[in-house]
N, C-alpha and C positions, 0 to 999 in steps of 0.2 A: 464876471470877469474879473474884479478886482478885490475880491477875497474882504468885502466888506459883509455886515452885517445891517439888517433892517430894525428898526424900532418896532417889535412884535406887538408891544402890549399899546403902543401908540395907534398903530394900524386898528388894532382891534377895537378901541373906543373911538377913531374917526368912523369905522364902518358902525359900529353901533350908532353914532349920533347921528349919522345921515342914511340910517338903515338901507343900507348897502350889504351886497354878499362880498365877503372877503376870500380870495383864492392865493393860495402863496405855493410857491415854487421850493421845494427844498431839496434841490440839486445838488449841492456839494455839502449839508450838515447832517444828514441821516447816516446813522453808523457815528460821528462826532462829539455831536451837540444834543442838548437835550438831558432830559432824565435817562440813564441807561443807552444812551447814545440813541435816541428815536427820535431827533429832530428839535429845532427849536420851535416847533407851531405843536409837538405833541403836549396833550394835557389843555390847550387852548381854547378857546372859543373862536373858530374858524370853520367856515362853511365848505370848500373844498381844501384839499392840500395835494399835491403832486409831488412826485419825486420823480428820480431817474436811479434804477439798481445798477446801472454802469459802475457809477460814482463811488457810491457809499457800500453798495453790496459786493461788488466786483462780478457780476454777471453782467446780465443785460435785461432791457424790456423797461417799465416804467410803472409806475403804480397811480393811483388816484383814491383817496380816504374822504368819503364825503357822506351824505345822508343817502336812502335807498331809492328817494324819488329822483336826487340828481344823477344816480346811478344808474335806473333805469332810463333816464333821459341820454346819459351818454353812451348806452350800450345801442338804443332804437335810433340816435339822432345823428350821431359823427361819423361820416363817411369814412374817415381814416380810419375809425376803430371797427366799423362793421365789413369792411373788405379785409380785415388783418384777419392773420392766423392766429390760435393758441400758442403758446411758449413750448418748446420741446421740453419732455421729462426730466432729462438731465438737470438742463437750466432752471425750472422749478425745485428740483432737490437742493441745488446749490443755494438758491434763494432762502431756501426754509432752514437751511444751514446756516448760513449767514445771521437769519434771525436769530436764530438759537444763540449762536457765537457773539454777538455784537454786545448785548447786557455784561458779559463779562470781560470785556474788554476796558476797564477803567485805567489803567496802568496804561497802556496804548494810548489810548485820547490823552491822556497828560503828558505822555511824553511827546507826540505830537504839537502839541499845544505849546510847550516848551522848546521842541524845534523852531517852530514856527518865529517864537517870540526870538529865539537865537540868530534866524538870519536876516529878519525885519532889521533888529540891532545894530547887526554887522552890515549890514546893505547900506542903512543912514549913516554909519560912522564912515563909511567909503565917498560918501554925498550923492548916493542915490535916494529919489523918492519911491517909497512903497504906497502911495497914496493913502487910503482908509484900509487899507487891510487889517484886519484882525483876527484870520483864520489860517488854513494852513495852504492857501491860495493867496499869492503873493505877487504882486505886478511888479518889475521894474521900469519905471518910467523913464522913456526915452526922448519920444517928441517926432524925431526924424525918422521917416518909414526905413530910408535907405542903412540907416547906422541901428536902427532895430534889427534890419536881417543881417546886418554885420556882426552885430555882438551875438544874435542866434547861432549865425554858422561859426562865429569863434568856440561859444560853449559846446555844439554839436561835435567839433573837433576834437572837443576834450573830453568826450564822452558823456557830455549833458543835453538831454534833448530839453529845450527851452523855445519853444514857438514863439514867433515873431508875431504881435496880435495889431494889424494895421486897418485903418478906413478900410471898409466902410462898417467892418466892427467894433470900433472905437469913433468917435470924432476925429478930424483931420487935426492934426499935430498934436495927437496923443497916444503915437504907436508905443508898445512896452513889450518887455519879455514879461511872460507868465510863467512864474513858478507854482508847482503843485506838489507838496512835498506828501510823504509818505511816512508812516512810525516806521517802517522797515530799514529806514536810510540810517547806516552808522554814522555817530554824531563826528568822527575823523574824516568820513567822506564827507559828510555835509561842511565841515571847516574849509576843507579842501574846494568847494564850490564855491563858497564865499570869496577865497583868494582867487580863484580864475576867473569870478565876476569883475574883481580888481584890475587885472589884469587886461581883462577885455574893454575897460572904460580906458585903460592906457593906452 
């Protein structure tokens, strides 16, 4: 929700020390972080990795990377999966194409990270808090629910879809606007968006 990152190596060490199974959700890092964009958990000693294809691969569905034993357990014992149907062939084709494309997109990954750094620093200069964000997901911490809704409506009127996130999704008193950047946004538009955020606060 806040675009922050966990201490992956610390989690791995803690799981190993306590002999626990480690389950990591790569919801927003697939395609952007890790070697060749394969996620923060790629190549690390993790028992089960889950990710959402919608965010990183721009299709739909989810994936689980795990041992064969765990895979068989999930297939046969998880009711939500047992009663679901297979993905349509065009969707599978889009996923396959995305997996071929992602390793070739280092320049886009770098650009997106630079854009996120620019937005965070611009918002902080305006007096906004962006929490612990260090990724392309950037919260604008507002606090009051009504103010967050008003801010979201202002941005929408300016052509920016930025949803207000309120309780119970986040704790009471921590309502926020949640930005999710794309490498396809032109920098001049990004600068304009930051200016509109300043006007929204005023």
